[in-house]
PDB file of N, CA, C and O in Angstrom:
ATOM      1  N   MET A   1       0.817  -1.196   0.000  1.00  0.00           N
ATOM      2  CA  MET A   1       0.000   0.000   0.000  1.00  0.00           C
ATOM      3  C   MET A   1       0.857   1.255   0.000  1.00  0.00           C
ATOM      4  O   MET A   1       0.332   2.368  -0.045  1.00  0.00           O
ATOM      5  N   GLY A   2       2.122   1.090   0.048  1.00  0.00           N
ATOM      6  CA  GLY A   2       3.007   2.245   0.018  1.00  0.00           C
ATOM      7  C   GLY A   2       4.042   2.178   1.112  1.00  0.00           C
ATOM      8  O   GLY A   2       3.829   1.549   2.148  1.00  0.00           O
ATOM      9  N   GLU A   3       5.165   2.829   0.878  1.00  0.00           N
ATOM     10  CA  GLU A   3       6.291   2.771   1.809  1.00  0.00           C
ATOM     11  C   GLU A   3       5.963   3.397   3.163  1.00  0.00           C
ATOM     12  O   GLU A   3       6.359   2.857   4.197  1.00  0.00           O
ATOM     13  N   THR A   4       5.251   4.521   3.179  1.00  0.00           N
ATOM     14  CA  THR A   4       4.928   5.193   4.441  1.00  0.00           C
ATOM     15  C   THR A   4       4.028   4.335   5.309  1.00  0.00           C
ATOM     16  O   THR A   4       4.258   4.213   6.512  1.00  0.00           O
ATOM     17  N   ILE A   5       3.015   3.744   4.717  1.00  0.00           N
ATOM     18  CA  ILE A   5       2.118   2.875   5.487  1.00  0.00           C
ATOM     19  C   ILE A   5       2.867   1.642   5.964  1.00  0.00           C
ATOM     20  O   ILE A   5       2.683   1.210   7.102  1.00  0.00           O
ATOM     21  N   ALA A   6       3.699   1.076   5.121  1.00  0.00           N
ATOM     22  CA  ALA A   6       4.468  -0.106   5.509  1.00  0.00           C
ATOM     23  C   ALA A   6       5.389   0.171   6.689  1.00  0.00           C
ATOM     24  O   ALA A   6       5.571  -0.694   7.545  1.00  0.00           O
ATOM     25  N   LYS A   7       5.966   1.354   6.745  1.00  0.00           N
ATOM     26  CA  LYS A   7       6.863   1.705   7.849  1.00  0.00           C
ATOM     27  C   LYS A   7       6.113   1.979   9.152  1.00  0.00           C
ATOM     28  O   LYS A   7       6.695   1.883  10.232  1.00  0.00           O
ATOM     29  N   ASN A   8       4.838   2.316   9.059  1.00  0.00           N
ATOM     30  CA  ASN A   8       4.072   2.740  10.232  1.00  0.00           C
ATOM     31  C   ASN A   8       2.946   1.808  10.613  1.00  0.00           C
ATOM     32  O   ASN A   8       2.081   2.177  11.407  1.00  0.00           O
ATOM     33  N   SER A   9       2.938   0.602  10.061  1.00  0.00           N
ATOM     34  CA  SER A   9       1.908  -0.366  10.411  1.00  0.00           C
ATOM     35  C   SER A   9       2.448  -1.772  10.211  1.00  0.00           C
ATOM     36  O   SER A   9       3.463  -1.985   9.548  1.00  0.00           O
ATOM     37  N   CYS A  10       1.737  -2.726  10.807  1.00  0.00           N
ATOM     38  CA  CYS A  10       2.178  -4.115  10.711  1.00  0.00           C
ATOM     39  C   CYS A  10       0.982  -5.031  10.936  1.00  0.00           C
ATOM     40  O   CYS A  10       0.288  -4.894  11.944  1.00  0.00           O
ATOM     41  N   PRO A  11       0.722  -5.966  10.018  1.00  0.00           N
ATOM     42  CA  PRO A  11      -0.330  -6.939  10.284  1.00  0.00           C
ATOM     43  C   PRO A  11       0.106  -7.830  11.441  1.00  0.00           C
ATOM     44  O   PRO A  11       1.221  -8.353  11.438  1.00  0.00           O
ATOM     45  N   VAL A  12      -0.774  -8.005  12.436  1.00  0.00           N
ATOM     46  CA  VAL A  12      -0.359  -8.737  13.632  1.00  0.00           C
ATOM     47  C   VAL A  12      -1.169  -9.994  13.909  1.00  0.00           C
ATOM     48  O   VAL A  12      -0.741 -10.842  14.692  1.00  0.00           O
ATOM     49  N   ASP A  13      -2.322 -10.128  13.286  1.00  0.00           N
ATOM     50  CA  ASP A  13      -3.111 -11.331  13.533  1.00  0.00           C
ATOM     51  C   ASP A  13      -4.197 -11.424  12.474  1.00  0.00           C
ATOM     52  O   ASP A  13      -4.591 -10.424  11.874  1.00  0.00           O
ATOM     53  N   PHE A  14      -4.675 -12.648  12.258  1.00  0.00           N
ATOM     54  CA  PHE A  14      -5.793 -12.881  11.358  1.00  0.00           C
ATOM     55  C   PHE A  14      -6.642 -13.976  11.965  1.00  0.00           C
ATOM     56  O   PHE A  14      -6.143 -15.058  12.275  1.00  0.00           O
ATOM     57  N   SER A  15      -7.914 -13.704  12.134  1.00  0.00           N
ATOM     58  CA  SER A  15      -8.803 -14.691  12.721  1.00  0.00           C
ATOM     59  C   SER A  15     -10.214 -14.503  12.190  1.00  0.00           C
ATOM     60  O   SER A  15     -10.782 -13.414  12.280  1.00  0.00           O
ATOM     61  N   LYS A  16     -10.774 -15.567  11.639  1.00  0.00           N
ATOM     62  CA  LYS A  16     -12.166 -15.587  11.191  1.00  0.00           C
ATOM     63  C   LYS A  16     -12.514 -14.411  10.279  1.00  0.00           C
ATOM     64  O   LYS A  16     -13.550 -13.768  10.448  1.00  0.00           O
ATOM     65  N   GLY A  17     -11.653 -14.143   9.329  1.00  0.00           N
ATOM     66  CA  GLY A  17     -11.909 -13.088   8.365  1.00  0.00           C
ATOM     67  C   GLY A  17     -11.534 -11.691   8.820  1.00  0.00           C
ATOM     68  O   GLY A  17     -11.715 -10.731   8.071  1.00  0.00           O
ATOM     69  N   ARG A  18     -11.018 -11.556  10.028  1.00  0.00           N
ATOM     70  CA  ARG A  18     -10.644 -10.241  10.563  1.00  0.00           C
ATOM     71  C   ARG A  18      -9.122 -10.142  10.614  1.00  0.00           C
ATOM     72  O   ARG A  18      -8.451 -10.961  11.241  1.00  0.00           O
ATOM     73  N   LEU A  19      -8.588  -9.117   9.937  1.00  0.00           N
ATOM     74  CA  LEU A  19      -7.160  -8.846   9.933  1.00  0.00           C
ATOM     75  C   LEU A  19      -6.886  -7.734  10.938  1.00  0.00           C
ATOM     76  O   LEU A  19      -7.463  -6.650  10.848  1.00  0.00           O
ATOM     77  N   TYR A  20      -6.005  -8.006  11.894  1.00  0.00           N
ATOM     78  CA  TYR A  20      -5.636  -7.030  12.917  1.00  0.00           C
ATOM     79  C   TYR A  20      -4.331  -6.368  12.481  1.00  0.00           C
ATOM     80  O   TYR A  20      -3.354  -7.045  12.162  1.00  0.00           O
ATOM     81  N   VAL A  21      -4.331  -5.045  12.472  1.00  0.00           N
ATOM     82  CA  VAL A  21      -3.171  -4.290  12.014  1.00  0.00           C
ATOM     83  C   VAL A  21      -2.768  -3.295  13.096  1.00  0.00           C
ATOM     84  O   VAL A  21      -3.571  -2.461  13.515  1.00  0.00           O
ATOM     85  N   TRP A  22      -1.506  -3.391  13.547  1.00  0.00           N
ATOM     86  CA  TRP A  22      -0.962  -2.424  14.492  1.00  0.00           C
ATOM     87  C   TRP A  22      -0.531  -1.198  13.707  1.00  0.00           C
ATOM     88  O   TRP A  22       0.081  -1.309  12.645  1.00  0.00           O
ATOM     89  N   VAL A  23      -0.860  -0.010  14.249  1.00  0.00           N
ATOM     90  CA  VAL A  23      -0.519   1.263  13.622  1.00  0.00           C
ATOM     91  C   VAL A  23       0.290   2.082  14.630  1.00  0.00           C
ATOM     92  O   VAL A  23       0.005   2.051  15.827  1.00  0.00           O
ATOM     93  N   SER A  24       1.296   2.811  14.149  1.00  0.00           N
ATOM     94  CA  SER A  24       2.248   3.486  15.032  1.00  0.00           C
ATOM     95  C   SER A  24       1.698   4.707  15.755  1.00  0.00           C
ATOM     96  O   SER A  24       2.217   5.064  16.813  1.00  0.00           O
ATOM     97  N   SER A  25       0.677   5.356  15.231  1.00  0.00           N
ATOM     98  CA  SER A  25       0.157   6.565  15.875  1.00  0.00           C
ATOM     99  C   SER A  25      -1.310   6.772  15.522  1.00  0.00           C
ATOM    100  O   SER A  25      -1.822   6.200  14.560  1.00  0.00           O
ATOM    101  N   SER A  26      -1.967   7.595  16.315  1.00  0.00           N
ATOM    102  CA  SER A  26      -3.376   7.873  16.057  1.00  0.00           C
ATOM    103  C   SER A  26      -3.557   8.623  14.739  1.00  0.00           C
ATOM    104  O   SER A  26      -4.578   8.456  14.071  1.00  0.00           O
ATOM    105  N   ALA A  27      -2.588   9.439  14.360  1.00  0.00           N
ATOM    106  CA  ALA A  27      -2.675  10.145  13.076  1.00  0.00           C
ATOM    107  C   ALA A  27      -2.630   9.156  11.915  1.00  0.00           C
ATOM    108  O   ALA A  27      -3.399   9.272  10.961  1.00  0.00           O
ATOM    109  N   ARG A  28      -1.731   8.189  12.004  1.00  0.00           N
ATOM    110  CA  ARG A  28      -1.656   7.154  10.952  1.00  0.00           C
ATOM    111  C   ARG A  28      -2.917   6.302  10.952  1.00  0.00           C
ATOM    112  O   ARG A  28      -3.395   5.898   9.892  1.00  0.00           O
ATOM    113  N   MET A  29      -3.453   6.030  12.124  1.00  0.00           N
ATOM    114  CA  MET A  29      -4.679   5.245  12.206  1.00  0.00           C
ATOM    115  C   MET A  29      -5.818   5.968  11.491  1.00  0.00           C
ATOM    116  O   MET A  29      -6.564   5.358  10.725  1.00  0.00           O
ATOM    117  N   GLN A  30      -5.948   7.257  11.743  1.00  0.00           N
ATOM    118  CA  GLN A  30      -6.993   8.040  11.088  1.00  0.00           C
ATOM    119  C   GLN A  30      -6.816   8.010   9.569  1.00  0.00           C
ATOM    120  O   GLN A  30      -7.786   7.852   8.828  1.00  0.00           O
ATOM    121  N   GLU A  31      -5.593   8.160   9.122  1.00  0.00           N
ATOM    122  CA  GLU A  31      -5.298   8.110   7.692  1.00  0.00           C
ATOM    123  C   GLU A  31      -5.703   6.759   7.102  1.00  0.00           C
ATOM    124  O   GLU A  31      -6.309   6.693   6.032  1.00  0.00           O
ATOM    125  N   MET A  32      -5.362   5.693   7.811  1.00  0.00           N
ATOM    126  CA  MET A  32      -5.658   4.351   7.308  1.00  0.00           C
ATOM    127  C   MET A  32      -7.145   4.026   7.339  1.00  0.00           C
ATOM    128  O   MET A  32      -7.611   3.226   6.528  1.00  0.00           O
ATOM    129  N   ARG A  33      -7.893   4.621   8.248  1.00  0.00           N
ATOM    130  CA  ARG A  33      -9.347   4.371   8.291  1.00  0.00           C
ATOM    131  C   ARG A  33     -10.012   4.725   6.966  1.00  0.00           C
ATOM    132  O   ARG A  33     -10.959   4.062   6.542  1.00  0.00           O
ATOM    133  N   PHE A  34      -9.514   5.771   6.315  1.00  0.00           N
ATOM    134  CA  PHE A  34     -10.063   6.167   5.020  1.00  0.00           C
ATOM    135  C   PHE A  34      -9.679   5.193   3.915  1.00  0.00           C
ATOM    136  O   PHE A  34     -10.288   5.187   2.846  1.00  0.00           O
ATOM    137  N   MET A  35      -8.667   4.371   4.176  1.00  0.00           N
ATOM    138  CA  MET A  35      -8.143   3.466   3.156  1.00  0.00           C
ATOM    139  C   MET A  35      -8.519   2.004   3.383  1.00  0.00           C
ATOM    140  O   MET A  35      -8.130   1.143   2.594  1.00  0.00           O
ATOM    141  N   ILE A  36      -9.257   1.711   4.431  1.00  0.00           N
ATOM    142  CA  ILE A  36      -9.542   0.322   4.782  1.00  0.00           C
ATOM    143  C   ILE A  36     -10.183  -0.445   3.628  1.00  0.00           C
ATOM    144  O   ILE A  36      -9.811  -1.589   3.363  1.00  0.00           O
ATOM    145  N   GLY A  37     -11.123   0.160   2.954  1.00  0.00           N
ATOM    146  CA  GLY A  37     -11.787  -0.520   1.831  1.00  0.00           C
ATOM    147  C   GLY A  37     -10.807  -0.902   0.732  1.00  0.00           C
ATOM    148  O   GLY A  37     -10.835  -2.027   0.233  1.00  0.00           O
ATOM    149  N   SER A  38      -9.951   0.021   0.358  1.00  0.00           N
ATOM    150  CA  SER A  38      -8.989  -0.275  -0.710  1.00  0.00           C
ATOM    151  C   SER A  38      -7.906  -1.248  -0.239  1.00  0.00           C
ATOM    152  O   SER A  38      -7.421  -2.060  -1.027  1.00  0.00           O
ATOM    153  N   ILE A  39      -7.523  -1.171   1.040  1.00  0.00           N
ATOM    154  CA  ILE A  39      -6.547  -2.122   1.582  1.00  0.00           C
ATOM    155  C   ILE A  39      -7.122  -3.537   1.533  1.00  0.00           C
ATOM    156  O   ILE A  39      -6.461  -4.471   1.079  1.00  0.00           O
ATOM    157  N   LYS A  40      -8.353  -3.680   2.004  1.00  0.00           N
ATOM    158  CA  LYS A  40      -9.014  -4.993   2.006  1.00  0.00           C
ATOM    159  C   LYS A  40      -9.146  -5.531   0.578  1.00  0.00           C
ATOM    160  O   LYS A  40      -8.883  -6.708   0.330  1.00  0.00           O
ATOM    161  N   GLU A  41      -9.545  -4.686  -0.342  1.00  0.00           N
ATOM    162  CA  GLU A  41      -9.700  -5.097  -1.739  1.00  0.00           C
ATOM    163  C   GLU A  41      -8.363  -5.513  -2.347  1.00  0.00           C
ATOM    164  O   GLU A  41      -8.291  -6.505  -3.073  1.00  0.00           O
ATOM    165  N   THR A  42      -7.313  -4.765  -2.056  1.00  0.00           N
ATOM    166  CA  THR A  42      -5.985  -5.086  -2.576  1.00  0.00           C
ATOM    167  C   THR A  42      -5.501  -6.441  -2.061  1.00  0.00           C
ATOM    168  O   THR A  42      -4.963  -7.244  -2.822  1.00  0.00           O
ATOM    169  N   ILE A  43      -5.695  -6.688  -0.768  1.00  0.00           N
ATOM    170  CA  ILE A  43      -5.276  -7.971  -0.179  1.00  0.00           C
ATOM    171  C   ILE A  43      -6.040  -9.119  -0.801  1.00  0.00           C
ATOM    172  O   ILE A  43      -5.444 -10.112  -1.219  1.00  0.00           O
ATOM    173  N   ASN A  44      -7.364  -8.993  -0.868  1.00  0.00           N
ATOM    174  CA  ASN A  44      -8.184 -10.075  -1.408  1.00  0.00           C
ATOM    175  C   ASN A  44      -7.910 -10.322  -2.890  1.00  0.00           C
ATOM    176  O   ASN A  44      -7.936 -11.467  -3.341  1.00  0.00           O
ATOM    177  N   THR A  45      -7.652  -9.271  -3.639  1.00  0.00           N
ATOM    178  CA  THR A  45      -7.307  -9.423  -5.057  1.00  0.00           C
ATOM    179  C   THR A  45      -5.978 -10.162  -5.185  1.00  0.00           C
ATOM    180  O   THR A  45      -5.839 -11.057  -6.019  1.00  0.00           O
ATOM    181  N   TYR A  46      -5.004  -9.789  -4.361  1.00  0.00           N
ATOM    182  CA  TYR A  46      -3.698 -10.441  -4.389  1.00  0.00           C
ATOM    183  C   TYR A  46      -3.817 -11.928  -4.051  1.00  0.00           C
ATOM    184  O   TYR A  46      -3.171 -12.770  -4.676  1.00  0.00           O
ATOM    185  N   LEU A  47      -4.647 -12.237  -3.058  1.00  0.00           N
ATOM    186  CA  LEU A  47      -4.807 -13.625  -2.631  1.00  0.00           C
ATOM    187  C   LEU A  47      -5.714 -14.426  -3.563  1.00  0.00           C
ATOM    188  O   LEU A  47      -5.687 -15.657  -3.560  1.00  0.00           O
ATOM    189  N   GLY A  48      -6.509 -13.725  -4.354  1.00  0.00           N
ATOM    190  CA  GLY A  48      -7.407 -14.416  -5.278  1.00  0.00           C
ATOM    191  C   GLY A  48      -8.659 -14.969  -4.626  1.00  0.00           C
ATOM    192  O   GLY A  48      -9.402 -15.723  -5.254  1.00  0.00           O
ATOM    193  N   ARG A  49      -8.900 -14.610  -3.389  1.00  0.00           N
ATOM    194  CA  ARG A  49     -10.091 -15.053  -2.645  1.00  0.00           C
ATOM    195  C   ARG A  49     -10.487 -13.968  -1.670  1.00  0.00           C
ATOM    196  O   ARG A  49      -9.699 -13.071  -1.369  1.00  0.00           O
ATOM    197  N   ASP A  50     -11.693 -14.051  -1.184  1.00  0.00           N
ATOM    198  CA  ASP A  50     -12.221 -13.057  -0.254  1.00  0.00           C
ATOM    199  C   ASP A  50     -11.924 -13.477   1.192  1.00  0.00           C
ATOM    200  O   ASP A  50     -12.840 -13.785   1.955  1.00  0.00           O
ATOM    201  N   TYR A  51     -10.638 -13.487   1.559  1.00  0.00           N
ATOM    202  CA  TYR A  51     -10.238 -13.901   2.908  1.00  0.00           C
ATOM    203  C   TYR A  51     -10.549 -12.835   3.950  1.00  0.00           C
ATOM    204  O   TYR A  51     -11.115 -13.140   4.999  1.00  0.00           O
ATOM    205  N   VAL A  52     -10.183 -11.590   3.670  1.00  0.00           N
ATOM    206  CA  VAL A  52     -10.309 -10.514   4.652  1.00  0.00           C
ATOM    207  C   VAL A  52     -11.700  -9.896   4.547  1.00  0.00           C
ATOM    208  O   VAL A  52     -12.065  -9.318   3.524  1.00  0.00           O
ATOM    209  N   LYS A  53     -12.466 -10.032   5.626  1.00  0.00           N
ATOM    210  CA  LYS A  53     -13.812  -9.449   5.684  1.00  0.00           C
ATOM    211  C   LYS A  53     -13.788  -8.103   6.402  1.00  0.00           C
ATOM    212  O   LYS A  53     -14.515  -7.181   6.032  1.00  0.00           O
ATOM    213  N   PHE A  54     -12.948  -7.998   7.430  1.00  0.00           N
ATOM    214  CA  PHE A  54     -12.846  -6.787   8.247  1.00  0.00           C
ATOM    215  C   PHE A  54     -11.371  -6.506   8.531  1.00  0.00           C
ATOM    216  O   PHE A  54     -10.548  -7.421   8.573  1.00  0.00           O
ATOM    217  N   ILE A  55     -11.054  -5.235   8.724  1.00  0.00           N
ATOM    218  CA  ILE A  55      -9.710  -4.846   9.156  1.00  0.00           C
ATOM    219  C   ILE A  55      -9.860  -4.069  10.454  1.00  0.00           C
ATOM    220  O   ILE A  55     -10.561  -3.058  10.509  1.00  0.00           O
ATOM    221  N   GLN A  56      -9.199  -4.547  11.492  1.00  0.00           N
ATOM    222  CA  GLN A  56      -9.220  -3.928  12.815  1.00  0.00           C
ATOM    223  C   GLN A  56      -7.877  -3.251  13.044  1.00  0.00           C
ATOM    224  O   GLN A  56      -6.841  -3.917  13.042  1.00  0.00           O
ATOM    225  N   LEU A  57      -7.879  -1.934  13.242  1.00  0.00           N
ATOM    226  CA  LEU A  57      -6.654  -1.186  13.514  1.00  0.00           C
ATOM    227  C   LEU A  57      -6.474  -1.044  15.019  1.00  0.00           C
ATOM    228  O   LEU A  57      -7.445  -0.850  15.750  1.00  0.00           O
ATOM    229  N   THR A  58      -5.223  -1.141  15.483  1.00  0.00           N
ATOM    230  CA  THR A  58      -4.953  -1.025  16.913  1.00  0.00           C
ATOM    231  C   THR A  58      -3.654  -0.252  17.156  1.00  0.00           C
ATOM    232  O   THR A  58      -2.700  -0.343  16.383  1.00  0.00           O
ATOM    233  N   LEU A  59      -3.648   0.496  18.232  1.00  0.00           N
ATOM    234  CA  LEU A  59      -2.433   1.197  18.677  1.00  0.00           C
ATOM    235  C   LEU A  59      -1.733   0.432  19.793  1.00  0.00           C
ATOM    236  O   LEU A  59      -0.576   0.712  20.105  1.00  0.00           O
ATOM    237  N   ASP A  60      -2.420  -0.524  20.392  1.00  0.00           N
ATOM    238  CA  ASP A  60      -1.919  -1.241  21.561  1.00  0.00           C
ATOM    239  C   ASP A  60      -1.035  -2.402  21.137  1.00  0.00           C
ATOM    240  O   ASP A  60      -1.527  -3.494  20.851  1.00  0.00           O
ATOM    241  N   ARG A  61       0.251  -2.168  21.098  1.00  0.00           N
ATOM    242  CA  ARG A  61       1.204  -3.199  20.678  1.00  0.00           C
ATOM    243  C   ARG A  61       1.361  -4.298  21.723  1.00  0.00           C
ATOM    244  O   ARG A  61       1.774  -5.411  21.398  1.00  0.00           O
ATOM    245  N   LYS A  62       1.031  -3.990  22.975  1.00  0.00           N
ATOM    246  CA  LYS A  62       1.192  -4.981  24.047  1.00  0.00           C
ATOM    247  C   LYS A  62       0.235  -6.158  23.886  1.00  0.00           C
ATOM    248  O   LYS A  62       0.578  -7.282  24.254  1.00  0.00           O
ATOM    249  N   SER A  63      -0.945  -5.922  23.348  1.00  0.00           N
ATOM    250  CA  SER A  63      -1.954  -6.973  23.278  1.00  0.00           C
ATOM    251  C   SER A  63      -1.919  -7.769  21.975  1.00  0.00           C
ATOM    252  O   SER A  63      -2.783  -8.611  21.730  1.00  0.00           O
ATOM    253  N   VAL A  64      -0.919  -7.499  21.149  1.00  0.00           N
ATOM    254  CA  VAL A  64      -0.818  -8.217  19.886  1.00  0.00           C
ATOM    255  C   VAL A  64       0.513  -8.959  19.835  1.00  0.00           C
ATOM    256  O   VAL A  64       1.435  -8.619  20.577  1.00  0.00           O
ATOM    257  N   PRO A  65       0.627  -9.975  18.966  1.00  0.00           N
ATOM    258  CA  PRO A  65       1.889 -10.721  18.869  1.00  0.00           C
ATOM    259  C   PRO A  65       3.036  -9.817  18.409  1.00  0.00           C
ATOM    260  O   PRO A  65       2.814  -8.747  17.843  1.00  0.00           O
ATOM    261  N   THR A  66       4.264 -10.271  18.665  1.00  0.00           N
ATOM    262  CA  THR A  66       5.427  -9.528  18.182  1.00  0.00           C
ATOM    263  C   THR A  66       5.450  -9.564  16.660  1.00  0.00           C
ATOM    264  O   THR A  66       4.754 -10.368  16.040  1.00  0.00           O
ATOM    265  N   LYS A  67       6.243  -8.701  16.070  1.00  0.00           N
ATOM    266  CA  LYS A  67       6.327  -8.646  14.611  1.00  0.00           C
ATOM    267  C   LYS A  67       6.771  -9.994  14.039  1.00  0.00           C
ATOM    268  O   LYS A  67       6.219 -10.457  13.041  1.00  0.00           O
ATOM    269  N   ALA A  68       7.757 -10.616  14.662  1.00  0.00           N
ATOM    270  CA  ALA A  68       8.243 -11.917  14.185  1.00  0.00           C
ATOM    271  C   ALA A  68       7.149 -12.980  14.282  1.00  0.00           C
ATOM    272  O   ALA A  68       6.975 -13.778  13.362  1.00  0.00           O
ATOM    273  N   GLU A  69       6.412 -12.992  15.395  1.00  0.00           N
ATOM    274  CA  GLU A  69       5.322 -13.953  15.568  1.00  0.00           C
ATOM    275  C   GLU A  69       4.230 -13.729  14.534  1.00  0.00           C
ATOM    276  O   GLU A  69       3.712 -14.679  13.946  1.00  0.00           O
ATOM    277  N   SER A  70       3.885 -12.473  14.317  1.00  0.00           N
ATOM    278  CA  SER A  70       2.800 -12.175  13.380  1.00  0.00           C
ATOM    279  C   SER A  70       3.202 -12.492  11.944  1.00  0.00           C
ATOM    280  O   SER A  70       2.393 -13.008  11.173  1.00  0.00           O
ATOM    281  N   GLU A  71       4.445 -12.188  11.581  1.00  0.00           N
ATOM    282  CA  GLU A  71       4.892 -12.494  10.230  1.00  0.00           C
ATOM    283  C   GLU A  71       4.882 -14.003   9.990  1.00  0.00           C
ATOM    284  O   GLU A  71       4.496 -14.451   8.910  1.00  0.00           O
ATOM    285  N   LYS A  72       5.298 -14.786  10.976  1.00  0.00           N
ATOM    286  CA  LYS A  72       5.272 -16.238  10.846  1.00  0.00           C
ATOM    287  C   LYS A  72       3.842 -16.734  10.721  1.00  0.00           C
ATOM    288  O   LYS A  72       3.561 -17.586   9.878  1.00  0.00           O
ATOM    289  N   ALA A  73       2.926 -16.220  11.543  1.00  0.00           N
ATOM    290  CA  ALA A  73       1.534 -16.643  11.502  1.00  0.00           C
ATOM    291  C   ALA A  73       0.904 -16.320  10.146  1.00  0.00           C
ATOM    292  O   ALA A  73       0.156 -17.130   9.597  1.00  0.00           O
ATOM    293  N   ILE A  74       1.200 -15.162   9.620  1.00  0.00           N
ATOM    294  CA  ILE A  74       0.638 -14.784   8.320  1.00  0.00           C
ATOM    295  C   ILE A  74       1.242 -15.633   7.204  1.00  0.00           C
ATOM    296  O   ILE A  74       0.524 -16.066   6.302  1.00  0.00           O
ATOM    297  N   ARG A  75       2.558 -15.877   7.256  1.00  0.00           N
ATOM    298  CA  ARG A  75       3.181 -16.754   6.252  1.00  0.00           C
ATOM    299  C   ARG A  75       2.568 -18.146   6.312  1.00  0.00           C
ATOM    300  O   ARG A  75       2.274 -18.739   5.274  1.00  0.00           O
ATOM    301  N   ASP A  76       2.370 -18.674   7.523  1.00  0.00           N
ATOM    302  CA  ASP A  76       1.772 -19.988   7.673  1.00  0.00           C
ATOM    303  C   ASP A  76       0.358 -20.013   7.088  1.00  0.00           C
ATOM    304  O   ASP A  76      -0.024 -20.957   6.397  1.00  0.00           O
ATOM    305  N   PHE A  77      -0.409 -18.962   7.377  1.00  0.00           N
ATOM    306  CA  PHE A  77      -1.775 -18.875   6.875  1.00  0.00           C
ATOM    307  C   PHE A  77      -1.789 -18.857   5.345  1.00  0.00           C
ATOM    308  O   PHE A  77      -2.579 -19.568   4.723  1.00  0.00           O
ATOM    309  N   LEU A  78      -0.921 -18.050   4.741  1.00  0.00           N
ATOM    310  CA  LEU A  78      -0.909 -17.921   3.292  1.00  0.00           C
ATOM    311  C   LEU A  78      -0.403 -19.181   2.599  1.00  0.00           C
ATOM    312  O   LEU A  78      -0.736 -19.424   1.439  1.00  0.00           O
ATOM    313  N   SER A  79       0.390 -19.979   3.290  1.00  0.00           N
ATOM    314  CA  SER A  79       0.911 -21.195   2.674  1.00  0.00           C
ATOM    315  C   SER A  79      -0.109 -22.332   2.668  1.00  0.00           C
ATOM    316  O   SER A  79       0.100 -23.342   1.996  1.00  0.00           O
ATOM    317  N   GLU A  80      -1.201 -22.181   3.405  1.00  0.00           N
ATOM    318  CA  GLU A  80      -2.233 -23.233   3.448  1.00  0.00           C
ATOM    319  C   GLU A  80      -3.051 -23.291   2.199  1.00  0.00           C
ATOM    320  O   GLU A  80      -3.953 -24.121   2.090  1.00  0.00           O
TER     321      GLU A  80
END
């Protein structure tokens, strides 16, 4: 979705059609809220299926997996 968004956000979990994305600041979160529809469409188009139904943005990094854990979980999910 772009270098700026990639540097300031990270997918951290996926469960039952909901993709959880950590965002670095409330300003970035507000910016991304306007883009949720296009982000979801881009992901589903790339995957070739309608996997992502909802995108949940969060600022609370403590309650989500670490970046390494989340990247592994997403890689595992996509390899299925």
